[in-house]
C-alpha positions in Angstrom: 0.3 -1.5 -0.8 1.7 -1.4 -4.9 2.6 1.7 -6.1 3.7 2.3 -9.8 6.1 5.0 -10.5 5.8 6.1 -14.4 8.8 7.9 -15.1 8.6 9.3 -18.7 11.8 10.8 -19.9 14.8 9.0 -21.7 17.3 10.5 -19.3 18.1 8.3 -16.6 20.3 11.0 -14.7 18.3 13.9 -15.6 15.5 15.8 -13.1 12.6 13.2 -14.1 14.5 10.4 -12.8 15.7 11.8 -9.7 11.8 13.1 -8.9 11.3 9.2 -9.7 13.5 8.0 -7.6 12.8 9.6 -5.0 8.9 9.2 -5.1 9.6 5.0 -4.7 11.6 6.1 -1.7 9.0 7.6 -0.3 6.8 5.0 -0.7 9.1 2.4 0.2 9.7 4.5 3.3 6.1 3.9 4.4 6.3 0.3 3.4 4.9 0.0 0.3 6.0 -1.9 -2.9 7.1 0.4 -5.4 7.3 -0.6 -9.3 9.3 1.5 -11.3 8.4 1.5 -15.1 9.8 3.7 -17.5 7.2 4.7 -20.1 10.7 5.7 -22.6 11.1 1.7 -22.6 7.7 0.4 -23.1 6.9 0.6 -26.6 3.7 2.2 -26.3 2.2 3.8 -29.5 0.1 6.9 -29.9 -3.7 6.1 -30.4 -4.3 5.2 -33.9 -8.1 6.3 -33.4 -9.3 2.9 -34.8 -12.4 3.1 -36.9 -14.5 5.7 -36.7 -12.3 7.2 -33.6 -13.1 4.8 -31.1 -12.5 0.6 -31.1 -12.4 -1.5 -28.1 -11.3 1.1 -25.9 -15.2 2.4 -26.2 -17.0 -1.0 -25.8 -14.2 -3.7 -24.1 -12.2 -1.1 -22.1 -9.3 -2.7 -23.6 -6.8 -1.5 -26.4 -6.7 -3.5 -29.1 -5.5 -0.9 -32.4 -6.9 -1.5 -35.9 -5.9 0.3 -39.1 -7.6 2.2 -41.3 -8.1 -1.3 -43.5 -9.9 -3.0 -40.0 -7.1 -5.4 -40.0 -5.8 -5.4 -36.3 -2.0 -4.1 -35.5 0.5 -5.7 -34.2 0.0 -5.3 -29.9 2.4 -2.5 -28.2 3.4 -2.4 -24.8 0.6 -0.3 -23.4 -2.0 -3.2 -22.2 0.3 -4.6 -20.0 1.0 -1.6 -18.3 -2.5 -0.9 -18.7 -3.7 -3.9 -16.3 -0.7 -3.3 -14.5 -2.4 0.2 -13.3 -5.4 -1.4 -12.9 -4.3 -3.9 -10.1 -1.9 -1.2 -7.9 -3.1 0.6 -5.0 -2.0 4.1 -6.4 -0.1 5.6 -9.2 2.7 8.2 -9.7 3.3 9.6 -12.7 6.8 11.9 -13.4 7.1 13.7 -16.6 9.4 15.7 -18.1 7.6 19.0 -19.4 8.0 19.7 -22.8 6.0 22.6 -24.6 4.3 23.3 -21.6 2.8 19.5 -21.5 3.9 15.5 -21.1 6.6 14.2 -22.6 5.2 12.0 -26.0 5.9 8.9 -24.2 3.7 10.2 -21.0 0.9 11.5 -23.6 0.3 8.4 -25.2 0.0 6.3 -22.1 -1.9 8.5 -20.8 -3.9 9.3 -23.7 -4.8 5.2 -24.1 -5.4 5.0 -20.8 -8.2 7.6 -20.8 -10.1 6.0 -23.5 -9.9 2.7 -21.9 -10.9 3.9 -18.9 -13.0 7.3 -18.9 -15.4 5.9 -21.6 -16.4 3.1 -18.6 -17.6 6.3 -16.3 -17.8 5.6 -12.7 -17.0 1.9 -13.3 -13.5 3.0 -14.1 -10.9 0.6 -12.7 -8.6 3.7 -11.9 -11.9 5.3 -9.9 -10.6 6.7 -6.4 -7.4 5.7 -7.0 -4.8 8.4 -5.5 -2.4 9.5 -7.9 0.7 12.0 -7.6 1.4 13.9 -10.5 5.0 15.3 -10.8 5.7 17.9 -13.6 9.8 18.5 -14.0 10.9 21.2 -16.1 14.6 20.9 -16.3 15.5 23.2 -19.3 13.7 26.8 -19.1 11.8 26.0 -16.1 8.9 26.8 -17.8 5.5 25.1 -18.9 4.9 23.7 -15.4 1.5 24.3 -14.4 0.3 23.9 -17.5 1.4 20.3 -17.7 0.0 20.0 -14.5 -3.0 21.3 -15.2 -3.5 18.3 -18.6 -2.3 15.8 -15.6 -5.0 16.9 -13.2 -8.0 16.7 -16.0 -6.6 13.4 -17.0 -7.3 12.5 -13.8 -10.5 13.4 -13.3 -11.4 11.9 -16.8 -10.6 8.3 -15.4 -12.1 9.1 -11.8 -8.9 8.9 -10.1 -8.1 10.7 -7.0 -5.7 13.7 -7.2 -3.2 13.0 -4.1 -0.9 15.6 -5.2 -0.1 18.0 -7.9 4.0 18.8 -7.8 5.6 21.3 -10.2 9.8 20.9 -10.0 12.4 22.7 -11.7 16.1 23.0 -11.8 16.1 25.6 -8.9 13.4 24.3 -6.8 15.2 20.6 -7.6 16.6 20.0 -3.6 13.3 21.1 -1.6 11.1 19.5 -4.0 12.8 16.5 -4.2 11.9 16.1 -0.6 8.4 16.9 -0.9 8.3 14.7 -3.6 9.8 11.9 -1.5 6.9 12.8 1.1 4.3 13.2 -0.9 4.6 9.2 -1.7 5.6 8.5 1.6 2.3 10.0 2.7 0.1 8.7 0.1 1.2 5.2 0.7 0.6 5.6 4.6 -2.8 6.6 4.3 -3.6 4.0 1.5 -2.0 1.3 3.4 -4.4 -1.4 4.3 -4.7 -1.4 8.2 -4.6 -4.8 9.4 
């Protein structure tokens, strides 16, 4: 079973990185393949709302950004990760909590993925895929629940399946890292093809 663990913090030694590592460890414990992707290194730009607000995302379900002048904009790191998400068996998204919401890197990725896949309705390439979302609030420790609410809404829009939504802050870190690892392990064990 192939699981992509998307991490959305530029800090490779912080709470978000520890949560992503715990999730990947759980996947591997269950015999799955955990591919770790740092969204902050992927070079994904925010949606430019092509044409009248929609572009190829609505009709072709791919993102080919077009400027207001109708000219094709340069490609960024989104489409390769879009394809990887479609090929994966499950997804784990770990984001730091900024202002009670996903980080900008996570937001850029999920917003564009939503436009490509939610527009497909029940034909979404993410339909039924189990997803674990982790909201890591390292600073104030606040905003985890509103962040998870937005992540859950995203899962519903792309027709994926919520496996678990896990809030973690710096005070709950020790036992939540265990919970995140176990969530990754359990999801992989359940979804792994039997044979």
